[in-house]
C-alpha positions as a printed Julia matrix, in Angstrom:
95×3 Matrix{Float64}:
  -8.34    3.64  -51.49
  -9.1     6.4   -53.9
 -12.38    7.55  -51.26
  -9.69    6.8   -48.44
  -7.57    9.77  -49.91
  -9.41   12.1   -48.81
 -10.49   11.24  -44.59
  -7.24    9.97  -44.08
  -3.57    9.89  -45.38
  -1.29    6.77  -45.11
   0.54    7.91  -42.48
  -2.48    8.87  -39.93
  -3.81    5.96  -40.84
  -1.02    4.48  -39.33
  -0.47    6.89  -36.67
  -4.06    4.99  -35.79
  -3.43    1.87  -35.93
  -0.64    2.23  -33.95
  -2.22    4.16  -31.18
  -5.5     1.82  -30.81
  -3.7    -1.38  -31.26
  -1.44    0.09  -28.0
  -3.97    1.0   -25.73
  -5.89   -1.92  -26.46
  -2.32   -3.06  -25.73
  -2.59   -1.14  -22.4
  -6.6    -1.63  -21.55
  -5.81   -5.93  -21.83
  -2.74   -5.63  -20.36
  -4.01   -3.78  -17.98
  -6.99   -5.52  -17.26
  -5.37   -8.97  -16.83
  -3.39   -7.13  -14.5
  -5.91   -6.52  -12.21
  -7.74   -9.8   -12.75
  -5.18  -11.38  -11.93
  -4.62   -9.7    -8.94
  -8.09   -9.78   -8.03
  -8.22  -13.82   -8.99
  -4.58  -14.06   -6.3
  -6.09  -12.02   -3.72
  -8.97  -14.62   -3.85
  -6.78  -17.91   -4.51
  -5.2   -16.32   -1.39
  -8.22  -16.25    0.55
  -9.52  -19.08    0.18
  -6.48  -20.65    0.96
  -6.15  -19.28    3.73
  -9.99  -19.53    5.69
 -10.08  -23.28    4.47
  -6.57  -23.26    6.87
  -8.01  -22.05    9.4
 -11.06  -24.86    9.63
  -8.83  -26.96    8.58
  -6.42  -26.51   11.67
  -9.81  -26.22   13.29
 -11.35  -29.57   12.43
  -7.69  -30.98   13.17
  -7.58  -29.42   16.56
 -10.98  -30.26   18.45
 -11.16  -33.91   15.73
  -7.22  -34.07   18.78
  -9.0   -33.21   21.04
 -12.27  -35.45   21.09
 -10.47  -38.02   20.48
  -7.9   -37.28   23.96
 -11.29  -37.07   25.58
 -12.66  -40.18   24.28
  -9.47  -42.41   25.02
  -8.95  -41.0    27.68
 -12.71  -42.38   28.76
 -11.98  -45.18   26.78
 -10.62  -48.22   29.62
 -14.05  -45.73   31.59
 -16.12  -47.01   28.87
 -15.08  -50.49   28.42
 -15.52  -50.93   32.31
 -19.11  -49.51   32.56
 -19.5   -51.58   29.08
 -18.31  -55.11   31.31
 -21.2   -54.3    33.95
 -23.63  -53.89   32.09
 -23.25  -56.93   29.65
 -23.22  -58.51   32.77
 -25.55  -57.04   35.31
 -27.68  -57.96   31.39
 -26.23  -61.89   31.58
 -26.94  -61.96   34.89
 -30.95  -60.05   34.45
 -31.39  -63.13   31.61
 -30.16  -66.03   32.71
 -32.79  -65.13   35.8
 -35.22  -64.96   34.19
 -34.68  -68.23   32.28
 -34.76  -70.3    35.32
């Protein structure tokens, strides 16, 4: 350690260590804070857009179901007429 005596004095060496650790602690803290805020904003925006997409899907599904259920009885009537017509045609062809 005698070769360090010419370049460093021990108080300056400890001051350099304290400064470097405090600088890196400062740097890591603010970089962590920056990336945490960035990831939090990304999470909030993704959650917001997915909730909008979910809302759009639920609205479109409910609109489709109301239209379909409104005309469901009409579809059953048309299907019964179609099968009745098919039965009449097939029974006429069989004779």
